[in-house]
N, C-alpha and C positions, 0 to 999 in steps of 0.2 A: 736363135733368139739369144740376144746379148744379154748377162747380169746386170742390171740396173739398181744403182746407189740414187736413192729421191736425194737425202739430205746425210747429216756428218752421222746421225745414229740411227737409220734407215736401212736395211742390209735386206734386198731379196732371195732368197735361199732356197727359188720356185725353180726357175730358169736356170734352160741346160743349153751348151754349147753343142754340134755337134760338127763331129768331126768327116771332113772326107773320106766316102768309104760307108759312111750309116752310123758308125760308130759315136761312141758318147763321151767330148772331152772333160778329161777331169778340173775340178776349179782348185787354185791352191789356195789352201789356209792356212796362214803364214801363224806359226806360233814362236812364239818369242820367251823364252827362260829366261829369268835376270835374275841370279843366285848371290847370296850373299860369304862374300870371301874376305873378314874381318876374322881378327883374331880370337874374339871371343867363340868363333864357329869352327877352330882348331882342336883335334883330335875323334872320337865317335860321332862328331854330331855333322863334320866335314867327309869323314868315311862311309855315314852309312844315305847325307845326299846324296853324293856319288852313284853310290849302286842305287839308294831310290829312281833317280833322273835316267840311268842307265836299263831299266824294267819300267819307268814310265815310255821313254821312248819304242822299246822291246812291242811292247803294248799298243802303242800307236802305229806302230807297220805292221800290227795282225791287223785292228782295222783298217787300214788302209786297204790292205789287201783283199778285204771282207765284203765295201761296197765300190760302190763306183764313180761318185760324185763326189770325192777330193783326192787331191793330193798335197798331204801335208809337208810344210815347207820348215823348218827348224834357221832359228838362230838362238844364239845365249850370249849371255854378258854375263860377268859376274863382277860387282861392286864392293870395294874397302877402301881405298884413300883417293881411289879416283874410280869410272866406271869404265870399261872396256868390252870389248868381244870379243867372249870365248869362241863364239862360230858366229862368224862376219860374216855372212854370202851367206842368203836361201837356200838351204840343204834339203832337197828331199830326204824325208826321217829312213828313208830304205837305206842309205850312203850314210849316214850318221854314223861315226865309230867314236863313241863317247872318248875324250879325253877329263881325265878325273881332275879337278879343281880343287888348287892348294892354297891356305892361306899364308898372309903376310906377318910376321909379325908383328907386335903392335897396329894391325891395321885397323880404320876405323872401318864407320858403315854408309858409303855417301849415295843413300836410297834415290836422292835427287840426280845426281848428274846420271842414276841409272834410267830412270823416268828420262831425263831431256836426250840417254841416247834410242833409245826407245824410240822417241815422236821421230825421231831423223827419218824414220824404214816408212813411216807411217805417214808421211800426205800422199795426198792428191795424184801426186806427179809420180809414189814409189809404188804404189800399188795397183794389181793389174783392177783391171776394166771389170773381170768376172770373177777375181779372189772374192771367197765368204769371208763373216767376219772374224775377222781377227783372232786372236787366245792371247792374253798375255801373263806370263805368270812371273808373283813376283815372291820370293822366300828370304826369310830372314830371321833373325834370332833376338834381334834388338832393336832399337831406338833412331832412327836418321842422323848422322853429324854433319848432315849439309843442311841446303835447306829444301824440305819435300814438299812445301809446297809448292812454291816456283817451279820444281820438276812434274808433281802433276800436275799445273795449271800449263804447262809448254806438252804436257801429254794427251790433255784431254781439249787442244785446241787444233789438232789432227782429228782425219775426219776418221782415219784408221782407227787412232788412242780414245775417241769418244764414244765411235760405234764396237769397240772391242769387248769380247767375253774376258773381260778382268778378274785375276783370279789371287787374293794375298794368302799365303800362305806366313801361320804363328810357327817357328819352332824353339820350345822353350817355353815358358814362364815370365820371362823376360823381354819379349816380345813384346811393338807398343800396339795391340790393334786397333788402336783408336786411330792412329797411324794410316794401318791397313786399311780401315775399313771405311776411309778418303777414296781408295785407290780398289777398292774391291766391288766386282757389279752388288749392285742393291738385292739382289733376288739370291746370294750366296753366302756373304757377307764373309767374315773373316776365320778362315779354316788354321786348324791346329796340328799341331804335331808335339804332346807334353814331351815324349820320349823318342831318343834318336830311334826305339827298334818300332818307331810308327810313321816316319816318315813314307819308309815305303805305299804301304798299304795306304796311306793318304793318295803318296801323290797315282797311283793306280786309279786310284777311283774318279783325279781330276783326268788322266788324261781316256778314261770312257765317258767320263762327262761331254769332255773336248769335243769327241768323236758324235756324241748323242746328238748333242747341239746344234752341229752343222747339218743332220739327213732332214732329210724333209717329211713334215708330217707327223716329227714328233713333237709331244705334251713338254715342251720347255722348264715348266714351271715343277712338273713333277722330276725331271732331270737333276735340275737344281735342288730340292729338296732331299733326295736321297743323297746329293753331292754335302748340305748339309748335316746332314747326320752324322756321310762318315767324319765328315771334320769334326763336331761336336763328340761326340762320341766318349771322348778321353777325358779323365778326371784325373789320372795318378800327374804332378806337373813336377815331380822330381827322377831326374836322367838317373840312371840305371847302367 
């Protein structure tokens, strides 16, 4: 039986396809990470973010091996004065070797461009009919320096962007939560890592939630509530 997507926001997570010989074919779960490479991320924040992303992907590899439904396919974007692919092709999470991101001196924060780049791969023509709900992660420590709203509108105009699990992560006290709230799934809202040493724990929690929300029969409201608790538990807004 094939996966059916009835409209831009409804994703059928119950259908399964049977491979020749009787096995269950895993369905692609497209996971796109868009990470801030602006100059304000330079130093401890970027070092912590690279470590956190690598740890998150390791966690997702373990989850993928533990279940039969999904095959996690990873892409990554870096945004600074523009947005560019860090991992352009959808790559099985088991094959990803994370290459650390680097900040460009004096670079700005073009989040709108990052969302437009996401949109190019989330059209109906680019997504497999059997694909699970995509997961999109937008990570920043600041405010967009290009047209955030038009980039978001372009993303939401695609079936994959509109139907995706969208997670915005604010790093430090200067990140604009009001912008990220427009991007984020309403059930989760904006997650925050107030200190660099909290980024890894938060991204591991995100990886767990992304996996659980793709499983059949899971109470997604409970998963979202647990993730909100993890992302809202920080209180110290000073980097150490």
